[in-house]
C-alpha positions as CSV (number, residue, x, y, z in Angstrom):
1,X,97.4,113.4,122.1
2,X,94.7,116.0,122.9
3,X,91.5,115.5,124.8
4,X,88.6,113.7,123.1
5,X,84.9,113.7,123.0
6,X,83.4,117.2,123.0
7,X,81.6,118.6,120.0
8,X,82.9,122.1,119.3
9,X,80.9,122.9,116.2
10,X,77.3,124.1,115.7
11,X,75.2,121.2,114.5
12,X,71.8,121.5,112.8
13,X,70.5,118.0,113.1
14,X,67.5,116.4,111.6
15,X,66.5,113.5,113.8
16,X,65.5,110.9,111.3
17,X,66.0,107.1,111.3
18,X,68.7,106.3,108.8
19,X,68.4,103.1,106.8
20,X,71.3,100.8,106.0
21,X,73.6,102.6,103.5
22,X,76.2,101.5,100.9
23,X,79.3,100.3,102.7
24,X,77.6,99.9,106.0
25,X,78.6,96.3,106.6
26,X,82.2,96.9,105.5
27,X,82.6,100.0,107.7
28,X,81.2,98.1,110.7
29,X,83.6,95.2,110.0
30,X,86.6,97.6,110.1
31,X,85.2,99.3,113.2
32,X,84.9,96.0,115.0
33,X,88.6,95.3,114.2
34,X,89.6,98.7,115.6
35,X,87.5,98.2,118.7
36,X,89.2,94.8,119.3
37,X,92.6,96.5,118.9
38,X,91.6,99.3,121.3
39,X,92.0,102.0,118.6
40,X,88.3,102.9,119.0
41,X,86.6,102.7,122.4
42,X,86.0,104.5,125.7
43,X,88.8,105.7,128.0
44,X,88.9,105.4,131.8
45,X,86.9,108.7,132.2
46,X,84.1,107.4,130.0
47,X,85.0,109.5,127.0
48,X,84.8,107.9,123.6
49,X,87.6,108.0,121.1
50,X,88.1,107.1,117.4
51,X,85.6,107.3,114.6
52,X,85.0,106.1,111.0
53,X,83.2,107.5,108.1
54,X,82.4,106.6,104.5
55,X,81.6,108.8,101.6
56,X,78.1,108.9,100.3
57,X,78.6,108.1,96.6
58,X,80.5,110.7,94.6
59,X,79.3,113.6,96.7
60,X,81.0,115.5,99.6
61,X,78.3,114.0,101.9
62,X,79.3,111.2,104.2
63,X,78.1,108.8,106.9
64,X,80.1,109.0,110.2
65,X,79.8,107.1,113.5
66,X,77.7,109.1,115.9
67,X,78.9,110.9,119.0
68,X,79.1,108.7,122.1
69,X,79.0,105.4,120.1
70,X,82.6,104.3,120.6
71,X,81.7,101.9,123.4
72,X,78.9,100.1,121.5
73,X,80.1,96.8,120.2
74,X,77.7,96.5,117.2
75,X,76.5,99.6,115.5
76,X,73.2,99.9,113.7
77,X,72.3,102.5,111.1
78,X,70.7,104.5,113.9
79,X,74.2,105.0,115.4
80,X,75.4,106.9,112.4
81,X,75.0,110.4,111.2
82,X,74.8,111.5,107.5
83,X,76.6,114.8,107.1
84,X,74.9,116.7,104.3
85,X,76.4,120.2,104.6
86,X,79.2,121.9,106.4
87,X,81.1,125.2,106.6
88,X,84.5,125.4,108.2
89,X,84.5,129.2,108.4
90,X,81.2,129.1,110.4
91,X,82.2,126.1,112.4
92,X,78.9,124.5,111.4
93,X,77.5,121.3,109.9
94,X,74.1,119.8,109.1
95,X,73.4,116.2,109.6
96,X,70.7,113.6,109.6
97,X,70.3,110.7,112.1
98,X,72.5,110.5,115.1
99,X,74.5,113.4,116.5
100,X,77.6,113.6,114.3
101,X,81.0,112.8,115.8
102,X,83.2,115.6,117.2
103,X,85.6,115.0,114.4
104,X,83.1,115.4,111.6
105,X,84.6,118.6,110.2
106,X,88.0,116.9,110.0
107,X,86.5,114.0,108.0
108,X,84.8,116.6,105.8
109,X,88.2,118.2,105.1
110,X,89.5,114.8,103.8
111,X,86.5,114.3,101.5
112,X,86.7,117.9,100.2
113,X,90.4,117.8,99.6
114,X,90.7,114.3,98.2
115,X,88.0,113.2,95.7
116,X,89.4,109.6,95.6
117,X,88.9,109.2,99.4
118,X,86.2,106.7,100.0
119,X,86.5,106.4,103.8
120,X,88.3,107.9,106.8
121,X,89.5,105.9,109.8
122,X,90.5,107.8,112.9
123,X,91.9,105.5,115.5
124,X,94.0,106.1,118.6
125,X,97.2,104.1,119.2
126,X,99.9,105.7,121.3
127,X,102.8,103.6,119.9
128,X,101.8,104.3,116.3
129,X,101.2,108.0,117.0
130,X,104.6,108.4,118.7
131,X,106.3,106.5,115.8
132,X,104.6,108.7,113.2
133,X,105.7,111.9,115.0
134,X,109.2,110.4,115.5
135,X,109.7,109.7,111.8
136,X,108.3,113.1,110.9
137,X,105.3,111.7,109.1
138,X,102.8,114.2,107.8
139,X,101.1,115.8,110.9
140,X,98.9,118.7,111.8
141,X,100.6,121.4,114.0
142,X,100.8,120.7,117.7
143,X,98.7,123.7,118.8
144,X,95.7,122.8,116.7
145,X,92.8,121.4,118.7
146,X,90.7,118.5,117.5
147,X,87.2,119.1,116.2
148,X,87.8,122.8,115.3
149,X,87.8,124.6,112.0
150,X,91.6,125.1,112.4
151,X,92.0,121.3,112.5
152,X,89.9,121.0,109.3
153,X,92.0,123.6,107.6
154,X,95.2,121.9,108.8
155,X,94.1,118.6,107.4
156,X,93.0,120.2,104.1
157,X,96.5,121.8,103.9
158,X,98.2,118.4,104.5
159,X,96.2,116.8,101.7
160,X,96.7,119.6,99.3
161,X,100.4,120.4,99.9
162,X,102.0,117.2,101.2
163,X,102.2,114.7,98.4
164,X,103.4,112.0,100.8
165,X,100.0,112.0,102.6
166,X,98.4,110.6,99.4
167,X,101.1,108.1,99.0
168,X,101.2,106.9,102.6
169,X,97.4,107.3,103.2
170,X,98.1,108.2,106.9
171,X,98.8,111.3,108.9
172,X,99.0,112.2,112.6
173,X,97.2,114.8,114.6
174,X,100.2,116.2,116.6
175,X,98.1,118.2,119.1
């Protein structure tokens, strides 16, 4: 698995206080479960890993856990960012609220490519990751770094051209 934590895109952020949004309680409930399982958290170097997002209605906008929130046990609306615009080619996004997660463009690729996707869960589990790669489950190419436009394009391609991703509802980031 690749390094985690650093934001690699340009972010135009509007620092506003977000209020509770549709799906907030459910998203936090799943996040707590992942935190308890160690699939979201902070590593020995103090770097956070794992993030969750939920689509904002029927739009391409979404709420995502904010950067550096992985170690917080109970998130409030102020710990989330609302991504309102993005551009893979420019390696750019615009958000409101907290600083958006380093994987925001990857989440955007899922919502853009799969209109039925209501949420994205990105957890870290070495055993599951190794098993997915061993069984040749859908995966991004090894050389693609997290949080980059190339990762967003790779995820978009998986969703558009690998029918088993939609059936299985899981893929691995091989890099």
